[in-house]
Rosetta silent file (secondary structure, phi, psi, omega in degrees, C-alpha in Angstrom):
SEQUENCE: XXXXXXXXXXXXXXXXXXXXXXXXXXXXXXXXXXXXXXXXXXXXXXXXXXXXXXXXXXXXXXXXXXXXXXXXXXXXXXXXXXXXXXXXXX
SCORE:     score description
SCORE:     0.000 S_00000001
   1 L     0.000  -27.070  179.926   75.488  -26.689  131.195 S_00000001
   2 H   -65.086  -44.944  179.821   77.739  -25.709  134.173 S_00000001
   3 H   -64.526  -40.367  178.588   80.955  -26.434  132.362 S_00000001
   4 H   -64.077  -41.460 -178.760   79.824  -24.437  129.300 S_00000001
   5 H   -65.720  -37.930  175.752   78.942  -21.476  131.521 S_00000001
   6 H   -56.548  -36.848  179.708   82.364  -21.649  133.181 S_00000001
   7 H   -79.093  -16.735 -172.355   84.095  -21.233  129.824 S_00000001
   8 H   -98.431  -26.996 -174.819   81.868  -18.377  128.726 S_00000001
   9 L  -125.573  167.678  176.677   81.981  -16.121  131.863 S_00000001
  10 L   -71.998  164.293 -178.903   84.487  -15.094  134.484 S_00000001
  11 H   -65.962  -35.719  179.171   84.891  -16.957  137.748 S_00000001
  12 H   -66.315  -42.675  176.276   83.477  -14.056  139.693 S_00000001
  13 H   -65.561  -37.961  177.292   80.347  -13.950  137.519 S_00000001
  14 H   -57.608  -45.347  178.983   80.083  -17.769  137.801 S_00000001
  15 H   -61.398  -44.299  176.818   80.138  -17.452  141.590 S_00000001
  16 H   -61.729  -39.914  177.632   77.419  -14.821  141.496 S_00000001
  17 H   -65.964  -39.730  179.253   75.210  -16.877  139.265 S_00000001
  18 H   -62.007  -44.406  179.320   75.740  -19.876  141.572 S_00000001
  19 H   -68.084  -33.560  176.901   74.779  -17.899  144.647 S_00000001
  20 H   -64.911  -41.448  172.533   71.784  -16.421  142.906 S_00000001
  21 H   -55.568  -46.323  178.968   70.607  -19.866  141.970 S_00000001
  22 H   -60.798  -41.278 -178.418   70.901  -20.973  145.542 S_00000001
  23 H   -67.711  -42.489  177.911   68.964  -17.977  146.777 S_00000001
  24 H   -64.872  -41.281 -179.265   66.152  -18.544  144.243 S_00000001
  25 H   -64.347  -41.557  177.588   65.974  -22.278  145.130 S_00000001
  26 H   -60.844  -45.977 -179.434   65.634  -21.324  148.840 S_00000001
  27 H   -64.244  -39.585  177.446   62.821  -18.894  148.149 S_00000001
  28 H   -67.060  -40.552  176.174   61.012  -21.437  145.999 S_00000001
  29 H   -62.483  -35.592  176.407   61.305  -24.114  148.655 S_00000001
  30 H   -66.829  -32.628  176.672   59.947  -21.788  151.268 S_00000001
  31 H   -74.078  -35.191 -172.161   56.921  -21.030  149.057 S_00000001
  32 H   -82.531  -45.549 -171.593   56.232  -24.665  148.207 S_00000001
  33 L  -113.117  143.302 -177.935   56.713  -26.428  151.628 S_00000001
  34 L   -79.375  -38.946 -177.903   55.495  -25.044  154.955 S_00000001
  35 L  -107.364   50.388 -176.182   58.131  -26.709  157.195 S_00000001
  36 L   -71.933  -55.613 -175.728   61.177  -26.112  154.959 S_00000001
  37 L  -157.368  156.029 -179.577   63.437  -24.366  157.467 S_00000001
  38 L   -77.311  160.631  175.414   63.200  -22.301  160.715 S_00000001
  39 H   -60.408  -35.743  175.740   63.498  -18.548  160.604 S_00000001
  40 H   -62.600  -42.333 -179.226   66.849  -18.864  162.469 S_00000001
  41 H   -63.056  -41.860  176.530   68.095  -21.283  159.862 S_00000001
  42 H   -67.052  -33.055  176.435   67.090  -18.968  157.033 S_00000001
  43 H   -67.643  -43.755 -177.799   68.746  -15.956  158.763 S_00000001
  44 H   -64.860  -41.969  177.591   71.969  -17.958  159.166 S_00000001
  45 H   -64.379  -39.407  178.672   71.841  -19.100  155.541 S_00000001
  46 H   -63.727  -38.880  179.828   71.209  -15.484  154.403 S_00000001
  47 H   -63.361  -42.268 -179.144   74.261  -14.303  156.361 S_00000001
  48 H   -66.213  -37.145  176.300   76.339  -17.002  154.617 S_00000001
  49 H   -68.221  -44.166  177.984   75.045  -16.019  151.143 S_00000001
  50 H   -66.855  -37.531  174.108   75.583  -12.340  151.739 S_00000001
  51 H   -60.351  -42.145 -177.980   79.080  -13.029  153.109 S_00000001
  52 H   -69.662  -27.929  179.603   79.945  -15.064  149.997 S_00000001
  53 H   -71.817  -32.784 -177.776   78.655  -12.169  147.824 S_00000001
  54 H   -93.066   -1.369 -174.399   80.998   -9.636  149.510 S_00000001
  55 L   -68.534  137.693  173.720   84.008  -11.951  149.732 S_00000001
  56 L  -133.036  136.869  179.687   87.150  -10.691  147.915 S_00000001
  57 L   -65.875  139.525 -179.221   90.385  -12.510  147.509 S_00000001
  58 L   -69.099  138.724  177.751   93.316  -10.848  149.430 S_00000001
  59 L   -67.043  152.895 -179.907   95.852   -9.133  147.180 S_00000001
  60 L   -65.133  145.984  179.068   99.267  -10.857  147.041 S_00000001
  61 L   -78.315  145.912  177.172  101.769   -9.639  149.632 S_00000001
  62 L  -114.488  115.969 -176.327  104.729   -7.639  148.530 S_00000001
  63 L   -73.124  133.294  177.965  107.733   -8.344  150.771 S_00000001
  64 L   -80.386  159.904 -178.709  109.602   -5.243  151.938 S_00000001
  65 H   -60.552  -28.530 -179.653  113.378   -5.208  151.679 S_00000001
  66 H   -74.248  -20.986  178.256  113.760   -5.597  155.455 S_00000001
  67 H   -89.073  -16.054 -176.636  111.805   -8.814  155.402 S_00000001
  68 H   -74.131  -37.561 -178.593  113.675  -10.404  152.521 S_00000001
  69 L    82.078 -179.749 -176.192  117.020  -10.808  154.384 S_00000001
  70 L   -69.786  150.020  177.510  120.336  -11.046  152.545 S_00000001
  71 L   -78.143  157.096 -177.603  120.434  -12.413  149.040 S_00000001
  72 H   -62.161  -31.577  176.515  122.234  -15.697  148.453 S_00000001
  73 H   -71.288  -35.160  176.571  124.993  -13.919  146.381 S_00000001
  74 H   -65.917  -36.648  177.821  125.616  -11.477  149.167 S_00000001
  75 H   -66.465  -39.110 -176.872  126.024  -14.327  151.641 S_00000001
  76 H   -68.140  -29.888 -175.865  128.384  -16.140  149.292 S_00000001
  77 H   -93.319   -5.203  177.075  130.554  -13.020  148.843 S_00000001
  78 L   -69.570  122.957  179.174  130.793  -12.185  152.544 S_00000001
  79 L   -69.172  143.862 -179.165  134.362  -12.831  153.821 S_00000001
  80 L   -95.443  122.552 -179.518  134.640  -15.305  156.699 S_00000001
  81 L   -63.083  142.723 -178.041  136.875  -13.947  159.481 S_00000001
  82 L   -80.134  148.173  179.918  139.942  -16.008  160.113 S_00000001
  83 L   -98.090  145.655  179.028  140.185  -17.690  163.512 S_00000001
  84 L   -83.452  119.058 -176.063  143.251  -17.401  165.665 S_00000001
  85 L   -91.553   -0.276 -178.721  144.703  -20.869  166.115 S_00000001
  86 L   -71.333  136.197 -178.864  147.209  -19.721  168.786 S_00000001
  87 L    94.430   -6.210  178.065  146.680  -21.383  172.167 S_00000001
  88 L   -92.072  143.178  174.552  145.009  -24.491  170.793 S_00000001
  89 L   -86.014  142.518 -179.745  146.580  -27.805  171.540 S_00000001
  90 L   -91.405    0.000    0.000  147.371  -30.190  168.762 S_00000001
């Protein structure tokens, strides 16, 4: 069923459905069993699920011209200064 859902909805919607199922499972487990988890554990788990809900992927970086450096064609066309061979011993 999971693979069929992935093909029918977006990845963001699939993540939200997955987190919703986890949250519902936790609530059901707390209602069924008395010693399921401590209040501290449930609070930490809630923070993790809320953080996952608000997570957004960072946008791609756009390099500024100053960060790119010289292009390979500009480096290839740059003249190399000639060295003075006077004073060197053979």
